[in-house]
N, CA, C and O atoms as CSV, one atom per row, in Angstrom:
chain,resi,resn,atom,element,x,y,z
A,1,MET,N,N,-32.414,-104.653,-24.122
A,1,MET,CA,C,-31.836,-104.359,-25.466
A,1,MET,C,C,-32.878,-103.584,-25.897
A,1,MET,O,O,-34.056,-103.916,-25.756
A,2,GLY,N,N,-32.440,-102.376,-26.515
A,2,GLY,CA,C,-33.417,-101.193,-26.924
A,2,GLY,C,C,-33.335,-101.265,-28.360
A,2,GLY,O,O,-32.680,-102.116,-28.963
A,3,LYS,N,N,-34.215,-100.087,-29.044
A,3,LYS,CA,C,-33.949,-100.315,-30.445
A,3,LYS,C,C,-32.833,-100.201,-30.720
A,3,LYS,O,O,-31.996,-99.610,-30.039
A,4,MET,N,N,-32.588,-100.937,-32.114
A,4,MET,CA,C,-31.004,-100.801,-32.571
A,4,MET,C,C,-31.171,-100.497,-34.461
A,4,MET,O,O,-31.643,-101.317,-35.249
A,5,PRO,N,N,-30.770,-99.451,-34.733
A,5,PRO,CA,C,-30.998,-99.421,-36.278
A,5,PRO,C,C,-29.991,-100.468,-36.949
A,5,PRO,O,O,-28.895,-100.854,-36.541
A,6,PHE,N,N,-30.710,-100.811,-38.117
A,6,PHE,CA,C,-30.152,-101.806,-38.916
A,6,PHE,C,C,-30.186,-101.439,-40.427
A,6,PHE,O,O,-30.792,-100.451,-40.842
A,7,TYR,N,N,-29.658,-102.097,-41.035
A,7,TYR,CA,C,-29.854,-102.029,-42.964
A,7,TYR,C,C,-29.833,-103.037,-43.540
A,7,TYR,O,O,-28.785,-103.682,-43.513
A,8,ILE,N,N,-30.904,-103.512,-44.225
A,8,ILE,CA,C,-30.853,-104.662,-45.311
A,8,ILE,C,C,-30.177,-104.097,-46.411
A,8,ILE,O,O,-30.232,-102.926,-46.784
A,9,VAL,N,N,-29.397,-105.224,-47.002
A,9,VAL,CA,C,-28.791,-104.849,-48.242
A,9,VAL,C,C,-29.079,-106.124,-48.988
A,9,VAL,O,O,-29.565,-107.087,-48.393
A,10,ASP,N,N,-28.752,-106.167,-50.467
A,10,ASP,CA,C,-28.686,-106.873,-51.408
A,10,ASP,C,C,-27.280,-107.193,-51.653
A,10,ASP,O,O,-26.502,-106.240,-51.685
A,11,VAL,N,N,-26.798,-108.438,-51.841
A,11,VAL,CA,C,-25.633,-108.672,-52.148
A,11,VAL,C,C,-25.427,-109.717,-53.342
A,11,VAL,O,O,-26.327,-110.464,-53.725
A,12,PHE,N,N,-24.331,-109.689,-53.805
A,12,PHE,CA,C,-24.118,-110.389,-54.971
A,12,PHE,C,C,-24.914,-110.194,-56.243
A,12,PHE,O,O,-25.070,-111.099,-57.063
A,13,THR,N,N,-25.372,-109.071,-56.363
A,13,THR,CA,C,-26.221,-108.455,-57.283
A,13,THR,C,C,-25.709,-107.046,-57.813
A,13,THR,O,O,-24.733,-106.621,-57.195
A,14,LYS,N,N,-26.195,-106.225,-58.863
A,14,LYS,CA,C,-26.064,-105.167,-59.267
A,14,LYS,C,C,-27.264,-104.183,-59.120
A,14,LYS,O,O,-27.256,-102.953,-59.065
A,15,GLU,N,N,-28.321,-105.087,-59.070
A,15,GLU,CA,C,-29.669,-104.684,-59.155
A,15,GLU,C,C,-30.406,-104.491,-57.688
A,15,GLU,O,O,-30.087,-105.279,-56.798
A,16,LYS,N,N,-31.370,-103.477,-57.418
A,16,LYS,CA,C,-31.995,-103.387,-56.313
A,16,LYS,C,C,-33.051,-104.708,-56.143
A,16,LYS,O,O,-33.571,-105.061,-57.202
A,17,TYR,N,N,-33.378,-105.379,-55.084
A,17,TYR,CA,C,-34.341,-106.011,-54.893
A,17,TYR,C,C,-33.659,-107.639,-55.405
A,17,TYR,O,O,-34.313,-108.681,-55.354
A,18,ALA,N,N,-32.688,-107.570,-55.731
A,18,ALA,CA,C,-32.149,-109.067,-56.559
A,18,ALA,C,C,-30.821,-109.580,-55.156
A,18,ALA,O,O,-30.497,-109.025,-54.106
A,19,GLY,N,N,-30.403,-110.757,-55.770
A,19,GLY,CA,C,-29.436,-111.322,-54.841
A,19,GLY,C,C,-29.604,-111.789,-53.539
A,19,GLY,O,O,-30.709,-112.275,-53.301
A,20,ASN,N,N,-28.822,-111.766,-52.676
A,20,ASN,CA,C,-29.202,-112.244,-51.231
A,20,ASN,C,C,-29.369,-111.092,-50.330
A,20,ASN,O,O,-28.619,-110.131,-50.502
A,21,GLN,N,N,-30.079,-111.063,-49.574
A,21,GLN,CA,C,-30.632,-110.193,-48.433
A,21,GLN,C,C,-29.706,-110.586,-47.367
A,21,GLN,O,O,-29.402,-111.724,-47.012
A,22,LEU,N,N,-29.224,-109.214,-46.821
A,22,LEU,CA,C,-28.195,-109.420,-45.405
A,22,LEU,C,C,-28.587,-108.286,-44.689
A,22,LEU,O,O,-28.694,-107.162,-45.180
A,23,ALA,N,N,-28.857,-108.668,-43.218
A,23,ALA,CA,C,-28.846,-107.430,-42.505
A,23,ALA,C,C,-27.668,-107.091,-41.948
A,23,ALA,O,O,-26.896,-108.007,-41.665
A,24,VAL,N,N,-27.323,-105.839,-41.702
A,24,VAL,CA,C,-26.242,-105.166,-41.155
A,24,VAL,C,C,-26.452,-104.371,-40.155
A,24,VAL,O,O,-27.113,-103.368,-40.425
A,25,PHE,N,N,-25.972,-104.542,-38.691
A,25,PHE,CA,C,-26.319,-103.954,-37.570
A,25,PHE,C,C,-24.925,-103.346,-37.253
A,25,PHE,O,O,-23.939,-104.073,-37.369
A,26,ARG,N,N,-24.778,-101.975,-36.837
A,26,ARG,CA,C,-23.701,-101.160,-36.878
A,26,ARG,C,C,-23.178,-100.984,-35.475
A,26,ARG,O,O,-22.128,-100.398,-35.211
A,27,SER,N,N,-24.022,-101.557,-34.562
A,27,SER,CA,C,-23.803,-101.329,-33.127
A,27,SER,C,C,-23.390,-102.718,-32.315
A,27,SER,O,O,-23.677,-102.911,-31.134
A,28,GLY,N,N,-22.606,-103.725,-33.224
A,28,GLY,CA,C,-22.621,-105.125,-32.491
A,28,GLY,C,C,-21.808,-105.269,-31.214
A,28,GLY,O,O,-21.931,-106.237,-30.464
A,29,ASN,N,N,-20.915,-104.189,-30.990
A,29,ASN,CA,C,-20.127,-104.293,-29.774
A,29,ASN,C,C,-20.846,-104.491,-28.467
A,29,ASN,O,O,-20.434,-105.114,-27.489
A,30,ALA,N,N,-22.045,-103.827,-28.619
A,30,ALA,CA,C,-22.750,-103.653,-27.320
A,30,ALA,C,C,-23.569,-104.679,-27.457
A,30,ALA,O,O,-24.625,-104.404,-26.889
A,31,LEU,N,N,-23.602,-105.993,-28.056
A,31,LEU,CA,C,-24.320,-107.272,-27.946
A,31,LEU,C,C,-23.263,-108.170,-27.432
A,31,LEU,O,O,-22.047,-108.044,-27.573
A,32,THR,N,N,-23.984,-109.187,-26.753
A,32,THR,CA,C,-23.298,-110.715,-26.402
A,32,THR,C,C,-23.635,-111.364,-27.702
A,32,THR,O,O,-24.410,-110.888,-28.533
A,33,ASP,N,N,-22.974,-112.515,-27.810
A,33,ASP,CA,C,-22.921,-113.612,-28.731
A,33,ASP,C,C,-24.057,-114.105,-28.830
A,33,ASP,O,O,-24.545,-114.261,-29.950
A,34,ASN,N,N,-24.807,-114.500,-27.581
A,34,ASN,CA,C,-26.226,-115.042,-27.204
A,34,ASN,C,C,-27.445,-113.964,-28.228
A,34,ASN,O,O,-28.305,-114.312,-29.037
A,35,GLU,N,N,-27.072,-112.728,-27.793
A,35,GLU,CA,C,-27.892,-112.004,-28.563
A,35,GLU,C,C,-27.726,-111.709,-29.966
A,35,GLU,O,O,-28.689,-111.722,-30.734
A,36,MET,N,N,-26.654,-111.467,-30.303
A,36,MET,CA,C,-26.645,-111.542,-31.781
A,36,MET,C,C,-26.890,-112.924,-32.554
A,36,MET,O,O,-26.980,-112.930,-33.781
A,37,GLN,N,N,-26.988,-114.012,-31.845
A,37,GLN,CA,C,-27.605,-115.164,-32.521
A,37,GLN,C,C,-29.139,-115.124,-32.501
A,37,GLN,O,O,-29.922,-115.548,-33.351
A,38,ARG,N,N,-29.380,-114.525,-31.348
A,38,ARG,CA,C,-31.075,-114.327,-31.253
A,38,ARG,C,C,-31.599,-113.340,-32.349
A,38,ARG,O,O,-32.599,-113.569,-33.030
A,39,ILE,N,N,-30.813,-112.208,-32.452
A,39,ILE,CA,C,-31.377,-111.672,-33.871
A,39,ILE,C,C,-31.027,-111.850,-35.142
A,39,ILE,O,O,-31.394,-111.212,-36.129
A,40,ALA,N,N,-30.215,-112.851,-35.057
A,40,ALA,CA,C,-30.041,-113.297,-36.581
A,40,ALA,C,C,-31.172,-114.307,-36.797
A,40,ALA,O,O,-31.639,-114.351,-37.935
A,41,ARG,N,N,-31.669,-115.111,-35.878
A,41,ARG,CA,C,-32.491,-116.040,-35.983
A,41,ARG,C,C,-33.867,-115.252,-36.527
A,41,ARG,O,O,-34.449,-115.662,-37.532
A,42,GLU,N,N,-34.393,-113.942,-35.685
A,42,GLU,CA,C,-35.262,-113.139,-36.028
A,42,GLU,C,C,-35.342,-112.549,-37.347
A,42,GLU,O,O,-36.343,-112.367,-38.041
A,43,MET,N,N,-33.909,-112.230,-37.625
A,43,MET,CA,C,-34.020,-111.768,-39.116
A,43,MET,C,C,-34.336,-112.729,-40.239
A,43,MET,O,O,-34.763,-112.378,-41.338
A,44,ASN,N,N,-34.095,-113.939,-39.876
A,44,ASN,CA,C,-34.335,-114.880,-40.719
A,44,ASN,C,C,-33.782,-114.949,-41.957
A,44,ASN,O,O,-34.492,-115.419,-42.847
A,45,PHE,N,N,-32.516,-114.537,-42.265
A,45,PHE,CA,C,-31.722,-114.349,-43.715
A,45,PHE,C,C,-30.436,-115.373,-43.326
A,45,PHE,O,O,-29.916,-115.559,-42.226
A,46,SER,N,N,-30.131,-115.947,-44.588
A,46,SER,CA,C,-28.788,-116.774,-44.282
A,46,SER,C,C,-27.950,-116.256,-43.264
A,46,SER,O,O,-27.448,-116.921,-42.358
A,47,GLU,N,N,-27.822,-115.041,-43.452
A,47,GLU,CA,C,-26.388,-114.459,-42.619
A,47,GLU,C,C,-26.940,-112.691,-42.077
A,47,GLU,O,O,-27.710,-111.916,-42.644
A,48,THR,N,N,-26.294,-112.565,-40.993
A,48,THR,CA,C,-26.426,-111.302,-40.626
A,48,THR,C,C,-25.327,-110.642,-39.884
A,48,THR,O,O,-24.861,-111.176,-38.877
A,49,THR,N,N,-24.846,-109.395,-40.373
A,49,THR,CA,C,-23.515,-108.753,-39.928
A,49,THR,C,C,-23.608,-108.088,-38.686
A,49,THR,O,O,-24.649,-107.471,-38.459
A,50,PHE,N,N,-22.738,-108.100,-37.868
A,50,PHE,CA,C,-22.703,-106.892,-36.638
A,50,PHE,C,C,-21.185,-106.250,-36.872
A,50,PHE,O,O,-20.141,-106.894,-36.979
A,51,ILE,N,N,-21.329,-104.983,-36.915
A,51,ILE,CA,C,-19.899,-104.044,-36.992
A,51,ILE,C,C,-19.636,-103.997,-35.497
A,51,ILE,O,O,-20.450,-103.490,-34.725
A,52,LEU,N,N,-18.513,-104.521,-35.108
A,52,LEU,CA,C,-18.033,-104.228,-34.017
A,52,LEU,C,C,-16.975,-103.094,-33.478
A,52,LEU,O,O,-16.462,-102.945,-32.369
A,53,SER,N,N,-16.861,-102.405,-34.613
A,53,SER,CA,C,-16.044,-101.212,-34.159
A,53,SER,C,C,-16.323,-100.221,-35.504
A,53,SER,O,O,-16.276,-100.570,-36.684
A,54,GLU,N,N,-16.659,-98.742,-34.910
A,54,GLU,CA,C,-16.671,-97.561,-36.339
A,54,GLU,C,C,-15.116,-97.333,-36.947
A,54,GLU,O,O,-14.846,-96.754,-37.999
A,55,THR,N,N,-14.356,-97.822,-36.191
A,55,THR,CA,C,-12.884,-97.372,-37.172
A,55,THR,C,C,-12.633,-98.067,-38.159
A,55,THR,O,O,-12.703,-99.295,-38.215
A,56,LYS,N,N,-12.322,-97.327,-39.008
A,56,LYS,CA,C,-11.919,-98.163,-40.567
A,56,LYS,C,C,-10.707,-99.133,-40.472
A,56,LYS,O,O,-9.814,-98.613,-39.804
A,57,ARG,N,N,-10.457,-100.093,-40.821
A,57,ARG,CA,C,-9.305,-100.717,-40.896
A,57,ARG,C,C,-9.452,-101.298,-42.099
A,57,ARG,O,O,-10.547,-101.693,-42.498
A,58,GLU,N,N,-7.967,-101.435,-43.019
A,58,GLU,CA,C,-7.803,-102.282,-44.149
A,58,GLU,C,C,-8.943,-102.150,-45.335
A,58,GLU,O,O,-9.259,-103.004,-46.163
A,59,GLY,N,N,-9.524,-100.652,-45.139
A,59,GLY,CA,C,-10.573,-100.746,-46.024
A,59,GLY,C,C,-11.882,-100.938,-45.810
A,59,GLY,O,O,-12.697,-100.668,-46.692
A,60,GLY,N,N,-12.296,-101.484,-44.473
A,60,GLY,CA,C,-13.550,-102.062,-43.919
A,60,GLY,C,C,-13.602,-101.603,-42.529
A,60,GLY,O,O,-12.950,-100.693,-42.017
A,61,PHE,N,N,-14.609,-102.489,-41.915
A,61,PHE,CA,C,-14.681,-102.384,-40.582
A,61,PHE,C,C,-14.976,-103.639,-39.789
A,61,PHE,O,O,-15.687,-104.517,-40.277
A,62,GLU,N,N,-14.443,-103.749,-38.569
A,62,GLU,CA,C,-14.198,-105.155,-37.791
A,62,GLU,C,C,-15.787,-105.399,-37.878
A,62,GLU,O,O,-16.628,-104.505,-37.786
A,63,CYS,N,N,-16.042,-106.731,-38.066
A,63,CYS,CA,C,-17.379,-107.144,-37.897
A,63,CYS,C,C,-17.429,-108.898,-37.662
A,63,CYS,O,O,-16.477,-109.671,-37.774
A,64,THR,N,N,-18.397,-109.123,-37.418
A,64,THR,CA,C,-18.779,-110.575,-37.088
A,64,THR,C,C,-19.906,-111.165,-38.205
A,64,THR,O,O,-20.797,-110.352,-38.450
A,65,HIS,N,N,-19.964,-111.958,-38.643
A,65,HIS,CA,C,-21.274,-112.720,-39.282
A,65,HIS,C,C,-21.869,-114.079,-38.544
A,65,HIS,O,O,-21.277,-115.153,-38.438
A,66,ILE,N,N,-22.984,-113.803,-38.139
A,66,ILE,CA,C,-23.834,-114.790,-37.586
A,66,ILE,C,C,-24.670,-115.401,-38.771
A,66,ILE,O,O,-25.050,-114.711,-39.717
A,67,HIS,N,N,-24.948,-116.848,-38.642
A,67,HIS,CA,C,-25.569,-117.729,-39.510
A,67,HIS,C,C,-26.737,-117.974,-38.440
A,67,HIS,O,O,-26.554,-118.330,-37.276
A,68,ALA,N,N,-27.840,-117.746,-38.986
A,68,ALA,CA,C,-28.989,-118.170,-38.085
A,68,ALA,C,C,-29.121,-119.569,-38.126
A,68,ALA,O,O,-28.949,-120.164,-39.191
A,69,ARG,N,N,-29.462,-120.276,-36.890
A,69,ARG,CA,C,-29.415,-121.194,-36.335
A,69,ARG,C,C,-30.937,-121.425,-35.724
A,69,ARG,O,O,-31.182,-122.415,-35.034
């Protein structure tokens, strides 16, 4: 696994640096479930999101949410 760009976003707030942090990875389709879980553990946020397809559907993207274990 090489470099993988990601975003850290604040959710449940209208202000920067408030609310809950969430990591979002855009290339989740290239990862196994085990790799996603390992990345989520490394991020150490309550939830990490992996976008599985860049094709927009119903106003959003197909994705999976992984809770760090």
